[in-house]
N, C-alpha and C positions, 0 to 999 in steps of 0.2 A: 504494500500500500504506500502511496506517496501523495503528499498534499497537492491539490490542483484547485486553487481558489477556494471556493466554499465547500468543496468535497474532498474526500480521500478516495483515490481511485486505485484499483488493483492493477498491477502490472501484468498479471497472467490471465485475467478474465475481464469481463465487463462490469464487475461489481463496483458500486460506488456507495459511500456512506457520507451523508450530509453532516457538516460540522454543527449546524444549528437545528435543534429539534424543539418544537413547541416554544419557539421564541427564546430559547436558551442556547447560547454559544458554548459548546463543549471544549474543554481544554485538551491539549495533546495528551496529558496523563489520563484523563477520563476516556478518551478514545482508545488509547493503548490498552487500558484495563478492560474495556468492552470487547475489543477484538481478541485479547489474550485469554480472558476467563469467561467470556460470553455474558458477563453481568458487571454492573457497577455498584458501588455503595450508593446510598441515597444522595441525590443531587437536589439542591434547593433552587427554586426560582423558575420552574417551567410555567408557561402562561397558557391558560385556556382561551378559547375564542372570545369570551366575555371579559378578558384581561385580568381575571383573578389568577393568583399564582397557586401552585401546588408543588409538593416535594414528592419525588419518586426515584426508584432505582430503574435502570434500563437493563433490558436483557436482549440478547441477540439470538433469534431462533435459528433452527436448522435451515430454514428457507432464506435466511439473510435479512429478515425483517426485524426492526427494532420495536420493542414493546415496553410499556410502562409497568412497573410493579410498585404499587403504593405501599408505603411503610405502615406497619401495624401500630 
């Protein structure tokens, strides 16, 4: 994976991962953690469409899609 503007792009396939998810820009460390362990710790400051914020962990599915996991 290499940075290419607003995305990380795979050099071996066509997979891309956006740096900004739900209005939150992810740091390089958060992206590395997501790609290496398929999950992140809880990240604060995601934004819903109504502009309210929420905290959630991210997980990377086998299909390459990123999903939220709300903290308990």
